[in-house]
TORLUMKOL-786921 format. One record per residue (C-alpha): residue number from 1; residue in one letter; y, x, z. Coordinates in steps of 0.1 Angstrom, whole numbers, plus 5000, padded with zeros to 4 digits. Last residue first. Example, Ala and Ser with C-alpha at 12.3 -4.5 7.8 and 13.67 -1.06 7.14 Angstrom:
BEGIN
- 2 | S | 4989 | 5137 | 5071
- 1 | A | 4955 | 5123 | 5078
REM end
This chain:
BEGIN
- 456 | S | 8498 | 4161 | 4477
- 455 | L | 8499 | 4180 | 4510
- 454 | F | 8506 | 4217 | 4502
- 453 | V | 8526 | 4218 | 4469
- 452 | F | 8542 | 4183 | 4468
- 451 | D | 8550 | 4185 | 4506
- 450 | A | 8564 | 4220 | 4501
- 449 | I | 8587 | 4208 | 4473
- 448 | M | 8599 | 4178 | 4492
- 447 | V | 8604 | 4198 | 4524
- 446 | T | 8623 | 4225 | 4505
- 445 | I | 8647 | 4199 | 4491
- 444 | M | 8651 | 4186 | 4527
- 443 | G | 8659 | 4221 | 4540
- 442 | A | 8685 | 4227 | 4514
- 441 | I | 8701 | 4193 | 4524
- 440 | M | 8699 | 4204 | 4561
- 439 | P | 8713 | 4239 | 4556
- 438 | I | 8742 | 4225 | 4534
- 437 | W | 8750 | 4196 | 4557
- 436 | T | 8752 | 4216 | 4589
- 435 | R | 8786 | 4235 | 4588
- 434 | R | 8806 | 4205 | 4573
- 433 | V | 8789 | 4184 | 4599
- 432 | I | 8802 | 4205 | 4628
- 431 | A | 8839 | 4202 | 4617
- 430 | M | 8832 | 4165 | 4611
- 429 | P | 8821 | 4161 | 4647
- 428 | S | 8856 | 4172 | 4658
- 427 | V | 8861 | 4205 | 4676
- 426 | G | 8860 | 4216 | 4713
- 425 | A | 8828 | 4234 | 4711
- 424 | A | 8810 | 4213 | 4737
- 423 | G | 8826 | 4182 | 4723
- 422 | A | 8812 | 4190 | 4689
- 421 | V | 8778 | 4196 | 4705
- 420 | A | 8778 | 4162 | 4720
- 419 | I | 8791 | 4143 | 4689
- 418 | I | 8764 | 4161 | 4669
- 417 | V | 8736 | 4151 | 4693
- 416 | G | 8748 | 4115 | 4695
- 415 | A | 8747 | 4111 | 4657
- 414 | V | 8780 | 4096 | 4643
- 413 | P | 8790 | 4126 | 4623
- 412 | S | 8755 | 4127 | 4606
- 411 | M | 8744 | 4161 | 4595
- 410 | A | 8717 | 4167 | 4622
- 409 | R | 8706 | 4130 | 4618
- 408 | L | 8697 | 4139 | 4582
- 407 | M | 8672 | 4165 | 4595
- 406 | G | 8655 | 4143 | 4620
- 405 | S | 8647 | 4112 | 4600
- 404 | A | 8642 | 4133 | 4569
- 403 | F | 8613 | 4151 | 4587
- 402 | Q | 8595 | 4119 | 4593
- 401 | M | 8600 | 4107 | 4557
- 400 | P | 8588 | 4141 | 4544
- 399 | T | 8556 | 4137 | 4565
- 398 | V | 8549 | 4100 | 4557
- 397 | F | 8538 | 4101 | 4521
- 396 | A | 8520 | 4134 | 4521
- 395 | S | 8501 | 4123 | 4552
- 394 | V | 8492 | 4090 | 4536
- 393 | T | 8476 | 4106 | 4506
- 392 | G | 8485 | 4096 | 4471
- 391 | G | 8468 | 4072 | 4446
- 390 | L | 8497 | 4049 | 4439
- 389 | G | 8484 | 4017 | 4456
- 388 | G | 8467 | 4037 | 4484
- 387 | A | 8498 | 4057 | 4492
- 386 | V | 8519 | 4025 | 4492
- 385 | E | 8494 | 4006 | 4514
- 384 | P | 8486 | 4034 | 4538
- 383 | G | 8523 | 4044 | 4542
- 382 | L | 8539 | 4010 | 4548
- 381 | A | 8538 | 4015 | 4585
- 380 | A | 8562 | 4044 | 4582
- 379 | F | 8590 | 4024 | 4565
- 378 | S | 8608 | 4007 | 4594
- 377 | S | 8597 | 4033 | 4619
- 376 | F | 8615 | 4060 | 4599
- 375 | A | 8648 | 4042 | 4598
- 374 | G | 8647 | 4031 | 4634
- 373 | V | 8638 | 4066 | 4647
- 372 | G | 8663 | 4084 | 4626
- 371 | S | 8695 | 4076 | 4645
- 370 | G | 8730 | 4086 | 4634
- 369 | T | 8735 | 4053 | 4617
- 368 | L | 8748 | 4063 | 4583
- 367 | F | 8728 | 4096 | 4581
- 366 | T | 8696 | 4080 | 4593
- 365 | V | 8700 | 4052 | 4568
- 364 | I | 8705 | 4077 | 4540
- 363 | G | 8676 | 4098 | 4551
- 362 | V | 8652 | 4069 | 4553
- 361 | V | 8662 | 4057 | 4519
- 360 | A | 8659 | 4092 | 4504
- 359 | T | 8624 | 4095 | 4519
- 358 | L | 8616 | 4061 | 4503
- 357 | V | 8626 | 4074 | 4469
- 356 | A | 8610 | 4108 | 4472
- 355 | T | 8577 | 4093 | 4484
- 354 | M | 8578 | 4068 | 4455
- 353 | G | 8582 | 4097 | 4430
- 352 | N | 8554 | 4117 | 4446
- 351 | A | 8530 | 4087 | 4446
- 350 | G | 8536 | 4078 | 4410
- 349 | L | 8570 | 4074 | 4394
- 348 | G | 8557 | 4063 | 4360
- 347 | L | 8582 | 4035 | 4357
- 346 | N | 8553 | 4010 | 4354
- 345 | Q | 8535 | 4025 | 4383
- 344 | A | 8567 | 4024 | 4404
- 343 | H | 8572 | 3988 | 4393
- 342 | A | 8537 | 3978 | 4405
- 341 | I | 8541 | 3996 | 4438
- 340 | L | 8575 | 3979 | 4444
- 339 | A | 8560 | 3945 | 4435
- 338 | G | 8531 | 3950 | 4459
- 337 | I | 8556 | 3961 | 4486
- 336 | L | 8577 | 3930 | 4480
- 335 | G | 8548 | 3906 | 4482
- 334 | T | 8563 | 3883 | 4508
- 333 | V | 8534 | 3891 | 4532
- 332 | K | 8538 | 3928 | 4528
- 331 | L | 8575 | 3929 | 4535
- 330 | G | 8570 | 3906 | 4565
- 329 | T | 8543 | 3929 | 4578
- 328 | A | 8568 | 3958 | 4576
- 327 | F | 8592 | 3938 | 4597
- 326 | F | 8565 | 3931 | 4623
- 325 | E | 8557 | 3968 | 4622
- 324 | A | 8594 | 3976 | 4628
- 323 | C | 8596 | 3952 | 4657
- 322 | I | 8567 | 3969 | 4674
- 321 | I | 8580 | 4004 | 4666
- 320 | L | 8615 | 3995 | 4680
- 319 | A | 8599 | 3982 | 4712
- 318 | V | 8581 | 4015 | 4715
- 317 | I | 8612 | 4036 | 4709
- 316 | S | 8642 | 4027 | 4732
- 315 | A | 8629 | 4001 | 4756
- 314 | F | 8594 | 4016 | 4758
- 313 | M | 8608 | 4052 | 4762
- 312 | G | 8630 | 4040 | 4790
- 311 | G | 8600 | 4025 | 4808
- 310 | M | 8582 | 4058 | 4804
- 309 | A | 8611 | 4076 | 4819
- 308 | K | 8608 | 4054 | 4850
- 307 | F | 8571 | 4061 | 4851
- 306 | I | 8576 | 4099 | 4848
- 305 | F | 8601 | 4098 | 4878
- 304 | A | 8571 | 4091 | 4900
- 303 | G | 8564 | 4128 | 4902
- 302 | D | 8600 | 4135 | 4914
- 301 | A | 8596 | 4110 | 4942
- 300 | L | 8562 | 4126 | 4950
- 299 | V | 8579 | 4160 | 4953
- 298 | A | 8607 | 4147 | 4975
- 297 | K | 8584 | 4130 | 5000
- 296 | V | 8559 | 4159 | 5001
- 295 | D | 8584 | 4186 | 5007
- 294 | R | 8564 | 4218 | 5008
- 293 | R | 8584 | 4233 | 4979
- 292 | R | 8559 | 4257 | 4963
- 291 | I | 8526 | 4241 | 4973
- 290 | L | 8538 | 4205 | 4966
- 289 | E | 8555 | 4216 | 4933
- 288 | V | 8522 | 4232 | 4921
- 287 | L | 8504 | 4200 | 4930
- 286 | I | 8529 | 4179 | 4911
- 285 | A | 8526 | 4203 | 4881
- 284 | F | 8488 | 4199 | 4881
- 283 | V | 8493 | 4161 | 4881
- 282 | W | 8516 | 4163 | 4851
- 281 | V | 8493 | 4189 | 4835
- 280 | L | 8464 | 4164 | 4836
- 279 | L | 8486 | 4135 | 4825
- 278 | L | 8498 | 4153 | 4794
- 277 | A | 8463 | 4165 | 4785
- 276 | S | 8448 | 4130 | 4790
- 275 | I | 8475 | 4115 | 4768
- 274 | T | 8467 | 4140 | 4740
- 273 | N | 8430 | 4136 | 4743
- 272 | L | 8409 | 4167 | 4751
- 271 | K | 8376 | 4171 | 4732
- 270 | V | 8349 | 4196 | 4743
- 269 | A | 8324 | 4209 | 4717
- 268 | S | 8354 | 4213 | 4693
- 267 | Y | 8366 | 4247 | 4705
- 266 | V | 8393 | 4262 | 4683
- 265 | L | 8409 | 4242 | 4655
- 264 | K | 8386 | 4212 | 4659
- 263 | S | 8402 | 4206 | 4693
- 262 | F | 8400 | 4218 | 4729
- 261 | I | 8421 | 4250 | 4724
- 260 | I | 8449 | 4233 | 4705
- 259 | M | 8451 | 4205 | 4730
- 258 | L | 8452 | 4229 | 4759
- 257 | F | 8480 | 4249 | 4744
- 256 | I | 8500 | 4218 | 4736
- 255 | P | 8495 | 4205 | 4772
- 254 | L | 8507 | 4239 | 4786
- 253 | A | 8540 | 4240 | 4767
- 252 | P | 8562 | 4222 | 4793
- 251 | L | 8544 | 4240 | 4822
- 250 | I | 8546 | 4277 | 4810
- 249 | A | 8583 | 4279 | 4816
- 248 | Y | 8576 | 4274 | 4853
- 247 | W | 8567 | 4311 | 4852
- 246 | A | 8605 | 4319 | 4855
- 245 | P | 8604 | 4306 | 4891
- 244 | V | 8626 | 4275 | 4898
- 243 | H | 8662 | 4270 | 4909
- 242 | R | 8674 | 4235 | 4914
- 241 | D | 8712 | 4236 | 4916
- 240 | D | 8716 | 4235 | 4878
- 239 | D | 8737 | 4204 | 4874
- 238 | K | 8744 | 4205 | 4837
- 237 | K | 8769 | 4227 | 4820
- 236 | T | 8786 | 4211 | 4791
- 235 | L | 8821 | 4205 | 4803
- 234 | I | 8841 | 4193 | 4774
- 233 | A | 8860 | 4217 | 4752
- 232 | E | 8898 | 4215 | 4750
- 231 | T | 8909 | 4214 | 4714
- 230 | Y | 8899 | 4236 | 4685
- 229 | V | 8910 | 4232 | 4649
- 228 | D | 8885 | 4251 | 4627
- 227 | D | 8902 | 4272 | 4599
- 226 | N | 8886 | 4306 | 4605
- 225 | K | 8875 | 4312 | 4569
- 224 | K | 8855 | 4341 | 4582
- 223 | D | 8838 | 4318 | 4607
- 222 | Y | 8832 | 4293 | 4579
- 221 | Y | 8815 | 4319 | 4557
- 220 | K | 8794 | 4334 | 4585
- 219 | Q | 8782 | 4299 | 4595
- 218 | V | 8772 | 4291 | 4559
- 217 | F | 8756 | 4325 | 4552
- 216 | Y | 8733 | 4327 | 4583
- 215 | H | 8728 | 4290 | 4585
- 214 | C | 8715 | 4289 | 4549
- 213 | I | 8690 | 4317 | 4556
- 212 | A | 8678 | 4298 | 4587
- 211 | V | 8675 | 4265 | 4567
- 210 | V | 8654 | 4283 | 4540
- 209 | I | 8631 | 4299 | 4566
- 208 | L | 8627 | 4267 | 4586
- 207 | T | 8617 | 4249 | 4554
- 206 | P | 8591 | 4275 | 4544
- 205 | I | 8575 | 4270 | 4579
- 204 | A | 8579 | 4232 | 4582
- 203 | V | 8558 | 4221 | 4552
- 202 | P | 8527 | 4240 | 4561
- 201 | L | 8534 | 4233 | 4598
- 200 | Q | 8537 | 4195 | 4596
- 199 | C | 8505 | 4186 | 4578
- 198 | Q | 8476 | 4207 | 4590
- 197 | V | 8489 | 4220 | 4624
- 196 | F | 8510 | 4191 | 4636
- 195 | Y | 8488 | 4164 | 4620
- 194 | I | 8458 | 4180 | 4637
- 193 | I | 8476 | 4180 | 4671
- 192 | P | 8486 | 4144 | 4667
- 191 | D | 8450 | 4133 | 4658
- 190 | L | 8451 | 4119 | 4623
- 189 | D | 8450 | 4083 | 4609
- 188 | A | 8480 | 4089 | 4587
- 187 | V | 8498 | 4061 | 4603
- 186 | K | 8489 | 4074 | 4638
- 185 | A | 8500 | 4109 | 4628
- 184 | A | 8533 | 4096 | 4616
- 183 | L | 8538 | 4076 | 4648
- 182 | N | 8530 | 4107 | 4669
- 181 | A | 8555 | 4127 | 4648
- 180 | T | 8582 | 4100 | 4653
- 179 | G | 8577 | 4101 | 4690
- 178 | A | 8577 | 4139 | 4694
- 177 | A | 8553 | 4154 | 4719
- 176 | P | 8526 | 4161 | 4693
- 175 | G | 8546 | 4188 | 4676
- 174 | L | 8576 | 4191 | 4653
- 173 | T | 8608 | 4170 | 4651
- 172 | M | 8625 | 4191 | 4624
- 171 | G | 8662 | 4187 | 4630
- 170 | A | 8659 | 4195 | 4667
- 169 | S | 8678 | 4228 | 4666
- 168 | T | 8703 | 4213 | 4641
- 167 | G | 8729 | 4206 | 4667
- 166 | I | 8723 | 4240 | 4683
- 165 | V | 8730 | 4257 | 4650
- 164 | A | 8762 | 4237 | 4646
- 163 | S | 8773 | 4243 | 4682
- 162 | A | 8770 | 4281 | 4678
- 161 | A | 8790 | 4280 | 4645
- 160 | A | 8817 | 4258 | 4661
- 159 | P | 8819 | 4281 | 4692
- 158 | S | 8825 | 4311 | 4668
- 157 | C | 8798 | 4338 | 4666
- 156 | G | 8808 | 4371 | 4681
- 155 | V | 8780 | 4383 | 4704
- 154 | G | 8794 | 4363 | 4734
- 153 | T | 8797 | 4331 | 4714
- 152 | L | 8760 | 4332 | 4706
- 151 | I | 8750 | 4342 | 4741
- 150 | P | 8772 | 4316 | 4758
- 149 | F | 8758 | 4288 | 4736
- 148 | L | 8721 | 4297 | 4742
- 147 | A | 8715 | 4288 | 4779
- 146 | V | 8739 | 4259 | 4788
- 145 | L | 8744 | 4246 | 4753
- 144 | L | 8707 | 4251 | 4747
- 143 | L | 8698 | 4228 | 4776
- 142 | M | 8722 | 4201 | 4763
- 141 | A | 8709 | 4204 | 4728
- 140 | L | 8673 | 4200 | 4740
- 139 | G | 8682 | 4168 | 4758
- 138 | A | 8702 | 4154 | 4728
- 137 | A | 8674 | 4161 | 4704
- 136 | S | 8647 | 4149 | 4728
- 135 | P | 8613 | 4165 | 4718
- 134 | I | 8613 | 4192 | 4744
- 133 | V | 8578 | 4207 | 4739
- 132 | T | 8577 | 4210 | 4701
- 131 | V | 8615 | 4210 | 4701
- 130 | L | 8613 | 4245 | 4718
- 129 | C | 8601 | 4261 | 4686
- 128 | Q | 8630 | 4246 | 4666
- 127 | G | 8654 | 4259 | 4692
- 126 | I | 8639 | 4294 | 4691
- 125 | F | 8642 | 4295 | 4653
- 124 | Y | 8678 | 4285 | 4655
- 123 | G | 8686 | 4311 | 4681
- 122 | M | 8670 | 4337 | 4659
- 121 | V | 8694 | 4327 | 4632
- 120 | L | 8724 | 4330 | 4655
- 119 | V | 8712 | 4363 | 4668
- 118 | L | 8710 | 4375 | 4632
- 117 | Y | 8745 | 4361 | 4628
- 116 | P | 8759 | 4381 | 4656
- 115 | S | 8741 | 4414 | 4647
- 114 | S | 8734 | 4433 | 4680
- 113 | L | 8701 | 4419 | 4692
- 112 | A | 8689 | 4427 | 4728
- 111 | N | 8707 | 4397 | 4743
- 110 | L | 8685 | 4375 | 4721
- 109 | P | 8654 | 4384 | 4742
- 108 | K | 8667 | 4360 | 4770
- 107 | V | 8667 | 4329 | 4748
- 106 | C | 8630 | 4320 | 4753
- 105 | V | 8629 | 4326 | 4790
- 104 | K | 8660 | 4306 | 4797
- 103 | V | 8648 | 4277 | 4775
- 102 | L | 8615 | 4276 | 4793
- 101 | A | 8631 | 4276 | 4827
- 100 | R | 8653 | 4247 | 4817
- 99 | A | 8623 | 4227 | 4807
- 98 | A | 8606 | 4236 | 4840
- 97 | G | 8636 | 4224 | 4861
- 96 | I | 8617 | 4197 | 4880
- 95 | R | 8635 | 4168 | 4863
- 94 | D | 8634 | 4184 | 4828
- 93 | M | 8596 | 4187 | 4831
- 92 | Y | 8596 | 4151 | 4843
- 91 | A | 8616 | 4139 | 4813
- 90 | A | 8592 | 4157 | 4789
- 89 | Y | 8563 | 4140 | 4807
- 88 | G | 8579 | 4106 | 4805
- 87 | G | 8585 | 4110 | 4768
- 86 | A | 8549 | 4121 | 4761
- 85 | V | 8536 | 4093 | 4783
- 84 | M | 8557 | 4066 | 4766
- 83 | I | 8549 | 4080 | 4731
- 82 | L | 8512 | 4079 | 4739
- 81 | F | 8515 | 4044 | 4753
- 80 | G | 8532 | 4032 | 4721
- 79 | I | 8506 | 4049 | 4699
- 78 | G | 8478 | 4028 | 4713
- 77 | S | 8478 | 4002 | 4741
- 76 | V | 8515 | 3993 | 4735
- 75 | Q | 8511 | 3993 | 4698
- 74 | K | 8480 | 3971 | 4696
- 73 | T | 8493 | 3946 | 4721
- 72 | A | 8527 | 3944 | 4704
- 71 | I | 8512 | 3939 | 4670
- 70 | S | 8488 | 3912 | 4683
- 69 | R | 8517 | 3894 | 4701
- 68 | L | 8538 | 3895 | 4670
- 67 | L | 8510 | 3880 | 4649
- 66 | D | 8503 | 3854 | 4676
- 65 | F | 8540 | 3846 | 4673
- 64 | I | 8536 | 3838 | 4636
- 63 | D | 8503 | 3819 | 4644
- 62 | F | 8521 | 3797 | 4669
- 61 | L | 8543 | 3785 | 4640
- 60 | V | 8512 | 3780 | 4618
- 59 | F | 8495 | 3755 | 4642
- 58 | G | 8457 | 3756 | 4644
- 57 | S | 8457 | 3788 | 4665
- 56 | P | 8444 | 3810 | 4637
- 55 | K | 8419 | 3836 | 4650
- 54 | V | 8430 | 3873 | 4654
- 53 | G | 8401 | 3897 | 4646
- 52 | K | 8416 | 3909 | 4614
- 51 | P | 8453 | 3907 | 4614
- 50 | L | 8471 | 3873 | 4608
- 49 | F | 8488 | 3869 | 4574
- 48 | G | 8461 | 3846 | 4560
- 47 | T | 8485 | 3819 | 4547
- 46 | V | 8514 | 3817 | 4522
- 45 | G | 8525 | 3782 | 4514
- 44 | C | 8561 | 3788 | 4504
- 43 | V | 8572 | 3776 | 4539
- 42 | V | 8548 | 3802 | 4554
- 41 | A | 8565 | 3829 | 4532
- 40 | F | 8599 | 3818 | 4544
- 39 | G | 8588 | 3822 | 4580
- 38 | I | 8573 | 3856 | 4573
- 37 | M | 8605 | 3868 | 4557
- 36 | A | 8628 | 3853 | 4584
- 35 | L | 8607 | 3866 | 4613
- 34 | G | 8606 | 3901 | 4598
- 33 | A | 8644 | 3901 | 4595
- 32 | F | 8645 | 3887 | 4630
- 31 | L | 8625 | 3915 | 4645
- 30 | L | 8641 | 3942 | 4624
- 29 | V | 8676 | 3932 | 4635
- 28 | M | 8664 | 3930 | 4671
- 27 | S | 8649 | 3965 | 4671
- 26 | T | 8679 | 3980 | 4653
- 25 | S | 8704 | 3965 | 4678
- 24 | M | 8736 | 3963 | 4657
- 23 | R | 8752 | 3996 | 4646
- 22 | K | 8770 | 3983 | 4616
- 21 | I | 8746 | 4005 | 4596
- 20 | I | 8718 | 3985 | 4612
- 19 | A | 8733 | 3952 | 4601
- 18 | W | 8738 | 3965 | 4565
- 17 | G | 8702 | 3976 | 4564
- 16 | A | 8690 | 3942 | 4577
- 15 | L | 8711 | 3925 | 4550
- 14 | L | 8695 | 3947 | 4524
- 13 | T | 8660 | 3940 | 4537
- 12 | V | 8667 | 3902 | 4538
- 11 | V | 8679 | 3903 | 4502
- 10 | L | 8648 | 3923 | 4491
- 9 | A | 8625 | 3899 | 4510
- 8 | F | 8641 | 3869 | 4493
- 7 | W | 8636 | 3886 | 4459
- 6 | P | 8599 | 3893 | 4468
- 5 | L | 8594 | 3857 | 4478
- 4 | L | 8611 | 3840 | 4449
- 3 | A | 8579 | 3839 | 4428
- 2 | T | 8562 | 3821 | 4457
- 1 | M | 8586 | 3792 | 4450
REM end
């Protein structure tokens, strides 16, 4: 029966993909898919699936849930806690108005440019820089709709063109604050800031240039065509009653500056952990708020908001990562990954070919579901085994997959961020997607080429 295991895993994986496309709970689909594969493997006589350091309980059913417990414990205490703190910090920065201040400062120089589509390209670059400190695609889009949208439409770009650029502003989830970037760094066994500088940036820089050039010509073409059907635009302006000094713009970016300074890149004698940097600046921001506002009760209430946001990050991302690793363990236990590696070697695909195939799978699932986190999380944990089996590096394997999870989301008509910006422009999501798919596909081709050149 063991010969049937890879085929059973393949069927379960296809069914799981179908369920995710049908917008069932991704985490629960992956959990029960993993449970089915591991359970069937146990029935077929497979043993030894527990991680190192976890002793068998004496009853195989309990061992399966001990596996789930060990995965959850590892993730919550490791990458999961980092993602929760990073997400909570970003939410706190938005809560106190610092994220809004950063966006305002960054988009202000655009008023000095005269060419509408040059302003549009610069707006795209600014959005992609901001995603390093405001990792939420929807959150960043809402801020840009308030600060950047009026500038782009004011200089002559159509509302649809402005929304298309804003919708792709978080396409490349860069920096140590992004959940998928943190997961990729963990899988590659790299510090998040090292992964950002040594793996993401070499691939991202040429990709950003290609996407920006495509935006320039694509948005100009469709604006000249002028066949967008507009309806009443939704209200995009967020509650902006809280006015903060312009220098608050420093706060969201401060942890990244500190991590770069106290790392192998600048000064390695003193090391600053990512979580420590986020918590340090969080406490510093609370003290700044106490001095500026002089309202202890309100400031402390805002400070506690980070914990509420951390809980939200656990429910939306960390739980998904736990279930995805359980699913990936099922793929390994059934031998499907080993079979894929063997077939890839027989077909001569090699590490680069396998990377392209799995990046395409992540991209397709992201496009169909509108969410890249589940797609990337499902395959990221396979990085070390696949890369080791085919002779590649883990970073070269996971980097394009991680970028695909963001860039294909920016061309999905069911993605929340695309629906939001389409509503802001008063057009259908399909009207936005027709303006984003060429830049994003060109960007993904550039990602694959840059990954082969710089990381392989």
